[in-house]
C-alpha positions in Angstrom: 51.1 -34.6 -52.7 50.1 -34.2 -56.3 53.3 -32.2 -57.6 51.4 -31.2 -61.0 48.5 -29.5 -58.7 50.4 -27.5 -56.0 47.3 -25.0 -55.9 45.4 -27.4 -53.9 47.6 -26.6 -51.0 47.1 -23.1 -51.0 44.4 -21.1 -49.2 43.1 -17.5 -49.9 45.9 -15.0 -50.0 45.8 -12.9 -46.8 47.4 -9.4 -46.1 49.9 -9.4 -43.3 51.1 -6.0 -44.1 49.7 -3.0 -45.9 50.6 0.7 -46.9 53.9 -0.1 -48.1 55.1 2.1 -51.0 56.0 -0.8 -53.7 57.3 -3.7 -51.9 59.7 -6.1 -53.5 62.1 -8.7 -52.7 60.9 -10.8 -49.9 63.5 -12.8 -48.1 63.5 -14.7 -44.8 66.6 -14.3 -42.5 68.1 -17.4 -40.6 66.1 -16.3 -37.4 63.0 -16.3 -39.1 62.6 -12.5 -39.6 60.9 -11.5 -42.9 62.4 -8.5 -44.8 61.4 -6.6 -48.0 62.0 -3.5 -49.6 60.0 -0.4 -50.2 61.2 1.0 -53.4 59.3 4.3 -53.1 59.8 4.6 -49.5 63.9 4.3 -49.7 63.6 1.7 -47.0 63.9 -1.8 -45.9 61.2 -3.4 -43.9 61.6 -5.8 -41.2 58.6 -7.9 -40.3 58.1 -9.8 -37.1 55.6 -10.5 -34.7 52.8 -9.0 -36.8 54.4 -5.6 -36.9 56.8 -4.0 -39.2 59.4 -1.5 -38.9 61.3 0.6 -41.5 65.1 0.8 -41.9 66.0 3.9 -44.1 68.6 3.2 -46.7 68.0 6.0 -49.4 68.1 5.4 -53.1 65.7 2.9 -54.7 66.1 -0.5 -53.1 65.0 -3.5 -55.2 66.1 -7.2 -54.8 67.0 -8.4 -51.4 69.2 -11.5 -50.1 70.7 -12.6 -47.0 74.4 -13.8 -46.8 75.6 -16.4 -44.5 76.9 -13.9 -42.0 73.4 -12.4 -41.7 74.0 -9.5 -43.6 71.4 -8.1 -45.9 72.6 -7.6 -49.5 70.0 -5.4 -51.9 70.1 -3.9 -55.4 69.8 0.0 -55.3 68.4 0.9 -58.9 68.5 4.5 -57.9 72.2 4.5 -56.9 73.2 2.1 -59.6 74.8 -0.2 -56.9 74.7 -3.3 -55.0 74.7 -2.3 -51.3 74.6 -4.3 -47.8 72.7 -3.5 -44.7 73.8 -4.6 -41.1 70.5 -4.8 -39.0 72.6 -5.0 -35.9 74.3 -1.6 -36.5 72.0 0.1 -38.8 74.8 0.9 -41.0 74.9 0.7 -45.0 77.6 0.1 -47.3 78.1 0.3 -51.3 80.0 -2.9 -52.6 80.1 -2.3 -56.2 78.5 0.5 -58.4 80.2 0.0 -61.8 81.1 -2.5 -64.4 84.3 -1.9 -66.5 84.3 1.7 -65.3 80.6 2.4 -66.3 77.8 2.6 -63.6 75.8 -0.5 -63.2 72.5 -0.4 -65.2 69.7 -0.2 -62.5 70.5 -3.6 -60.8 67.2 -5.4 -60.1 67.4 -8.7 -58.2 70.1 -10.9 -56.8 71.1 -14.4 -55.1 73.9 -16.1 -53.7 75.5 -19.4 -55.2 76.8 -22.2 -52.9 80.4 -20.3 -52.3 78.6 -17.1 -51.6 79.3 -15.5 -55.0 76.6 -13.0 -55.5 74.7 -13.1 -59.0 72.6 -10.0 -59.9 70.7 -8.8 -62.9 71.0 -5.3 -64.6 67.8 -4.8 -66.8 68.4 -1.1 -67.4 65.5 1.2 -67.6 63.3 -0.1 -70.4 62.1 -3.1 -72.2 65.0 -3.4 -74.3 67.6 -6.2 -75.3 70.5 -4.6 -73.4 70.3 -6.1 -70.0 72.8 -8.2 -68.4 73.6 -10.5 -65.5 76.9 -10.3 -63.2 78.5 -12.4 -60.9 80.5 -10.8 -58.0 83.2 -13.3 -56.5 83.7 -13.4 -52.7 87.1 -11.9 -53.5 85.5 -9.0 -55.5 86.0 -10.1 -59.0 83.1 -8.9 -61.2 82.2 -10.8 -64.3 79.4 -10.7 -66.9 77.7 -13.9 -67.3 74.9 -13.0 -69.5 73.9 -10.2 -71.8 71.6 -9.0 -74.5 68.4 -9.9 -72.6 65.2 -8.1 -72.6 64.9 -6.9 -69.1 66.5 -9.6 -66.9 64.5 -9.4 -63.8 64.0 -12.1 -61.0 66.5 -15.0 -60.4 66.8 -18.2 -58.4 68.9 -21.2 -57.9 67.8 -25.0 -57.8 68.0 -26.7 -54.7 71.4 -28.1 -55.6 72.6 -25.0 -56.9 73.5 -26.8 -60.2 70.8 -24.7 -62.3 70.3 -21.0 -62.2 66.8 -19.6 -63.6 66.4 -16.1 -64.7 63.2 -14.2 -65.8 63.4 -12.1 -68.8 60.5 -9.9 -68.4 60.4 -8.2 -71.9 60.0 -11.6 -73.6 57.9 -13.2 -71.0 59.9 -16.0 -70.5 62.2 -18.0 -67.8 65.6 -19.1 -68.7 67.4 -22.1 -67.3 71.2 -23.1 -67.4 73.9 -24.9 -65.5 75.8 -22.8 -63.1 79.4 -23.2 -63.0 80.3 -21.7 -59.8 84.0 -22.4 -59.9 84.3 -20.6 -63.2 81.5 -18.1 -62.6 79.7 -19.1 -65.8 76.2 -19.9 -66.8 76.2 -22.6 -69.3 73.8 -23.8 -71.9 71.1 -21.3 -71.2 67.7 -22.5 -72.7 64.0 -21.5 -72.2 62.5 -23.2 -69.4 59.2 -21.8 -69.5 56.9 -18.9 -70.8 54.6 -17.0 -68.8 51.1 -15.5 -69.8 49.4 -12.1 -69.3 50.6 -8.9 -67.9 54.0 -7.3 -68.4 56.1 -10.5 -67.9 57.8 -12.5 -65.0 59.4 -10.8 -62.1 60.6 -12.7 -59.1 61.0 -16.1 -58.7 60.8 -18.8 -55.9 61.3 -22.6 -55.8 59.5 -25.1 -53.3 60.9 -28.1 -51.9 59.6 -30.3 -54.6 61.3 -28.4 -57.4 58.2 -26.5 -58.6 58.9 -23.0 -59.8 56.8 -20.1 -58.7 57.0 -16.7 -60.9 55.4 -13.5 -59.7 54.1 -12.2 -63.2 53.6 -8.4 -63.0 50.5 -7.1 -64.4 48.8 -10.4 -64.4 47.2 -10.5 -60.8 48.9 -14.0 -60.4 51.6 -16.4 -59.5 52.2 -18.7 -62.2 53.4 -22.2 -61.1 55.6 -24.5 -63.4 56.8 -28.2 -62.7 60.3 -29.0 -62.6 60.2 -30.0 -66.1 58.9 -26.4 -66.9 55.2 -27.6 -67.9 52.6 -25.3 -66.5 51.2 -26.7 -63.2 48.5 -23.9 -62.2 47.9 -20.2 -61.6 47.4 -18.5 -58.0 45.1 -15.5 -58.4 46.0 -12.5 -56.3 43.8 -9.5 -55.1 46.2 -7.0 -56.7 47.5 -6.6 -60.3 51.1 -6.3 -59.7 52.9 -9.0 -57.9 56.6 -8.3 -57.9 58.3 -11.1 -56.0 57.6 -14.2 -53.7 59.4 -16.3 -51.1 58.4 -19.3 -49.0 58.6 -19.0 -45.3 61.1 -21.9 -44.4 59.2 -22.6 -41.1 56.0 -23.2 -43.0 54.0 -20.6 -40.9 53.2 -18.0 -43.5 53.4 -20.3 -46.5 54.2 -18.4 -49.8 54.6 -14.6 -49.2 54.2 -12.2 -52.0 54.9 -8.6 -52.4 52.2 -6.9 -54.3 52.9 -3.2 -55.7 49.3 -2.3 -56.7 47.8 -2.5 -53.3 51.1 -2.1 -51.4 50.9 -5.3 -49.5 52.7 -8.2 -48.1 50.4 -11.3 -48.9 50.5 -14.8 -47.2 49.3 -17.8 -48.9 49.2 -20.5 -46.3 50.1 -24.1 -47.3 52.1 -27.1 -46.5 55.3 -26.1 -48.2 58.5 -24.5 -46.7 60.5 -23.9 -50.0 64.2 -23.8 -50.1 66.5 -21.0 -48.6 68.6 -20.5 -51.5 65.9 -19.3 -53.9 65.2 -16.2 -51.6 
């Protein structure tokens, strides 16, 4: 495989689900089920066997992640909260909804580190340099790990969990820094790559070779970067507003993309399975 040209492995994107009102946050559960959120439908969507089912949770769900116990965690920018959803019981719970006594600033995306600590972005409502990133420990301690970012958005860990990437939509760039899980600190953040066109980078996924796939909102594309941050290629999409992406760990669906303009889940078949911790 030519790592600098991963587009050679991708076919034409195929819609696998449509008529979703602003899909975001695709993630695969350990049983292979694909989940995403429907922001304008106040729901989580479960996709199995070429069919999808809505699970209404209220609010404005955004980013989505699965915990080791199978629980779904999601950002609710409408209720300014991090919430969970238990697929087995159909119940939801608010985990955290404030920082230092102030409501969370429209949480957007989230990911677990190797110790099941939750890192999430809070960009606020506008493209202004007042966004921040938090870490919630398994014991419930909340720490701010980055601040003064211009709309921090998608985020992902590298396969070894040693580095954390964060998309800064307002400045059209991706940051990378070392992740110190024990101290809950993001060290030595620096620019990893810059995106082109559209509003800026949204969700992020990594393949098993360390290439970084960035959904660039407003660009009708997934922009792909090599592990050193060099641009590898651009994958063109049928809709203008990709919001996020995730690899199917079984390899069946390839790269799955949520696209808001057409309200679709897209599948780009390929020979890649990605890494689970980037979902």
